[in-house]
VMD Tcl script that draws the C-alpha trace (Angstrom):
set ca {
  {-24.80 -31.35 -41.61}
  {-24.23 -27.86 -43.21}
  {-27.37 -26.17 -41.64}
  {-25.67 -23.21 -40.11}
  {-23.52 -22.22 -43.27}
  {-26.84 -21.96 -45.24}
  {-28.39 -19.71 -42.57}
  {-25.15 -17.61 -42.43}
  {-25.33 -17.08 -46.08}
  {-29.04 -15.98 -45.74}
  {-28.14 -13.71 -42.77}
  {-25.12 -12.10 -44.73}
  {-27.55 -11.45 -47.62}
  {-30.05 -9.52 -45.34}
  {-27.07 -7.56 -43.86}
  {-26.29 -6.06 -47.12}
  {-30.08 -5.05 -47.53}
  {-30.83 -1.33 -47.76}
  {-33.31 -1.68 -45.03}
  {-30.92 -3.61 -42.75}
  {-30.31 -0.93 -40.36}
  {-34.15 -0.86 -39.69}
  {-34.41 -4.66 -39.22}
  {-31.50 -4.43 -36.89}
  {-33.29 -1.63 -34.73}
  {-36.56 -3.55 -34.83}
  {-34.83 -6.66 -33.90}
  {-32.82 -4.99 -30.96}
  {-35.74 -3.27 -29.56}
  {-37.98 -6.58 -29.75}
  {-35.38 -8.68 -28.24}
  {-35.05 -6.49 -25.12}
  {-38.91 -7.01 -24.47}
  {-40.08 -10.42 -26.02}
  {-38.02 -11.50 -29.09}
  {-35.77 -14.52 -28.71}
  {-33.29 -13.72 -31.33}
  {-30.33 -11.68 -30.19}
  {-29.23 -8.53 -32.15}
  {-25.65 -9.81 -32.53}
  {-27.03 -12.16 -35.15}
  {-27.70 -9.24 -37.51}
  {-25.04 -6.81 -36.31}
  {-21.98 -9.12 -36.73}
  {-22.59 -9.80 -40.45}
  {-23.76 -5.98 -41.05}
  {-20.38 -4.87 -39.58}
  {-18.62 -7.46 -41.63}
  {-20.39 -6.44 -44.85}
  {-19.94 -2.78 -44.34}
  {-17.01 -2.28 -41.93}
  {-17.00 1.67 -42.14}
  {-20.40 1.52 -40.79}
  {-19.61 -0.80 -37.73}
  {-19.75 1.86 -35.09}
  {-22.82 3.27 -36.55}
  {-24.67 -0.25 -36.50}
  {-23.52 -0.72 -33.04}
  {-24.80 2.72 -31.84}
  {-28.39 1.77 -33.59}
  {-28.45 -1.57 -31.72}
  {-27.47 -0.12 -28.59}
  {-30.13 2.70 -28.58}
  {-32.97 0.59 -29.93}
  {-32.16 -2.24 -27.14}
  {-31.97 0.22 -24.35}
  {-35.43 1.83 -25.44}
  {-36.71 -1.77 -25.67}
  {-35.31 -2.51 -22.24}
  {-37.35 0.61 -20.76}
  {-40.59 -0.68 -22.38}
  {-39.70 -4.09 -20.84}
  {-39.28 -2.28 -17.60}
  {-42.66 -0.49 -17.93}
  {-44.36 -3.59 -18.77}
  {-43.05 -5.09 -15.56}
  {-43.89 -1.97 -13.60}
  {-47.58 -1.38 -14.89}
  {-48.81 -4.59 -16.51}
  {-47.19 -7.43 -14.65}
  {-50.20 -9.15 -13.30}
  {-52.30 -8.38 -16.48}
  {-49.73 -9.31 -19.20}
  {-46.50 -10.71 -18.16}
  {-47.40 -13.10 -15.45}
  {-49.91 -15.23 -17.63}
  {-47.17 -15.44 -20.28}
  {-44.72 -16.75 -17.55}
  {-47.19 -19.20 -16.60}
  {-48.21 -20.23 -20.14}
  {-44.44 -20.99 -21.00}
  {-43.79 -22.74 -18.04}
  {-41.00 -20.23 -16.70}
  {-42.39 -19.67 -13.30}
  {-39.41 -21.34 -11.72}
  {-36.84 -19.38 -13.57}
  {-38.75 -16.25 -12.90}
  {-38.55 -16.97 -9.09}
  {-34.77 -17.66 -9.59}
  {-34.31 -14.29 -11.49}
  {-36.14 -12.59 -8.54}
  {-33.76 -14.13 -6.11}
  {-30.70 -12.82 -8.19}
  {-32.19 -9.30 -8.13}
  {-32.42 -9.56 -4.19}
  {-28.87 -10.84 -4.13}
  {-27.04 -8.64 -6.77}
  {-29.57 -5.61 -7.52}
  {-28.31 -3.43 -10.32}
  {-25.36 -5.63 -11.35}
  {-27.54 -8.41 -12.39}
  {-28.99 -6.11 -15.06}
  {-25.64 -5.21 -16.13}
  {-24.48 -8.89 -16.39}
  {-27.91 -9.73 -18.45}
  {-27.14 -6.77 -20.68}
  {-23.75 -7.92 -21.56}
  {-24.08 -11.48 -21.60}
  {-26.08 -14.04 -23.65}
  {-28.43 -14.39 -20.67}
  {-32.08 -13.44 -21.95}
  {-32.16 -9.43 -21.22}
  {-35.88 -9.44 -21.63}
  {-36.49 -11.54 -18.41}
  {-34.40 -8.96 -16.49}
  {-36.05 -5.73 -17.87}
  {-39.47 -7.00 -17.06}
  {-38.34 -8.30 -13.62}
  {-36.75 -4.87 -12.85}
  {-39.84 -3.22 -13.59}
  {-42.21 -5.59 -11.58}
  {-39.79 -5.14 -8.57}
  {-39.89 -1.57 -8.96}
  {-36.37 -1.27 -9.14}
  {-35.08 2.63 -9.40}
  {-35.02 3.73 -12.88}
  {-31.92 5.66 -13.21}
  {-29.62 2.67 -12.01}
  {-31.64 0.21 -14.26}
  {-31.22 2.64 -17.29}
  {-27.44 3.45 -16.70}
  {-26.73 -0.37 -16.47}
  {-28.63 -0.92 -19.61}
  {-27.01 1.53 -21.78}
  {-23.44 0.62 -20.51}
  {-23.92 -3.01 -20.90}
  {-25.78 -2.94 -23.99}
  {-23.35 -0.59 -25.67}
  {-20.47 -2.50 -24.50}
  {-21.76 -5.71 -25.87}
  {-22.57 -4.35 -29.32}
  {-19.59 -2.16 -29.69}
  {-17.43 -5.30 -28.84}
  {-19.15 -7.22 -31.52}
  {-18.90 -4.47 -34.04}
  {-15.47 -3.90 -33.19}
  {-14.24 -7.53 -33.64}
  {-15.97 -7.65 -36.81}
  {-14.39 -4.39 -38.07}
  {-11.03 -5.45 -36.92}
  {-11.14 -9.07 -38.35}
  {-12.66 -7.64 -41.74}
  {-12.67 -10.06 -44.64}
  {-10.16 -12.54 -43.09}
  {-12.44 -13.01 -40.01}
  {-15.40 -13.44 -42.35}
  {-13.68 -16.26 -44.26}
  {-12.66 -17.86 -41.03}
  {-16.36 -17.57 -39.58}
  {-17.73 -18.93 -42.86}
  {-15.25 -21.84 -42.75}
  {-16.22 -23.00 -39.25}
  {-19.93 -21.59 -38.86}
  {-21.40 -25.16 -38.67}
  {-18.95 -26.32 -35.96}
  {-19.67 -22.98 -34.06}
  {-23.31 -23.57 -34.44}
  {-23.46 -27.16 -33.40}
  {-21.51 -26.13 -30.38}
  {-23.60 -23.47 -29.35}
  {-26.80 -25.69 -29.64}
  {-25.06 -28.25 -27.65}
  {-24.01 -25.61 -24.83}
  {-27.52 -24.40 -24.97}
  {-28.70 -27.80 -24.44}
  {-26.48 -28.47 -21.48}
  {-27.40 -25.08 -20.01}
  {-31.07 -26.01 -20.19}
  {-30.52 -29.28 -18.50}
  {-28.60 -27.50 -15.86}
  {-30.79 -24.44 -15.47}
  {-34.08 -26.39 -15.15}
  {-33.24 -28.09 -11.95}
}
mol new
graphics top color blue
foreach p $ca { graphics top sphere $p radius 0.5 }
foreach p [lrange $ca 0 end-1] q [lrange $ca 1 end] { graphics top cylinder $p $q radius 0.2 }
display resetview
């Protein structure tokens, strides 16, 4: 089923839009607070569409995501009981939230770094860091370094690969998409227990 190739073509079209940098920044900011779609989904095709601006796009994503992480931290710090806790309970994430709290106790700032660089939902860690009143400076440093490393790596790979990588990516996007869905399902089944 060619679901992902159609989506890929659509995102490639958006990535060339004149307002694409603003969409990228909005997505990067929102993803660090509450939004489920990672910035890489826009950053990669934007860097492919305009390789001369790849570093610029990575910088925009990094800055917006770090500011979003700060807002997530403030939400956790000041409005956890009022705004965040009810959402956690409504979505049935209480057990996951408790696990994240244990990770914070064990790894402290390193868990923020890991969440910022990896596909783990960064937003859960920004809010938790605020709720646990983690020191702001280490939180911000881990956020800036990890988010920048991730987005500059994505942009660099796209810039380096260029048109050849875009052709290969387009060729295998459906396989990559379905493998990602399968891995997400397996991770969910493992993580929920």
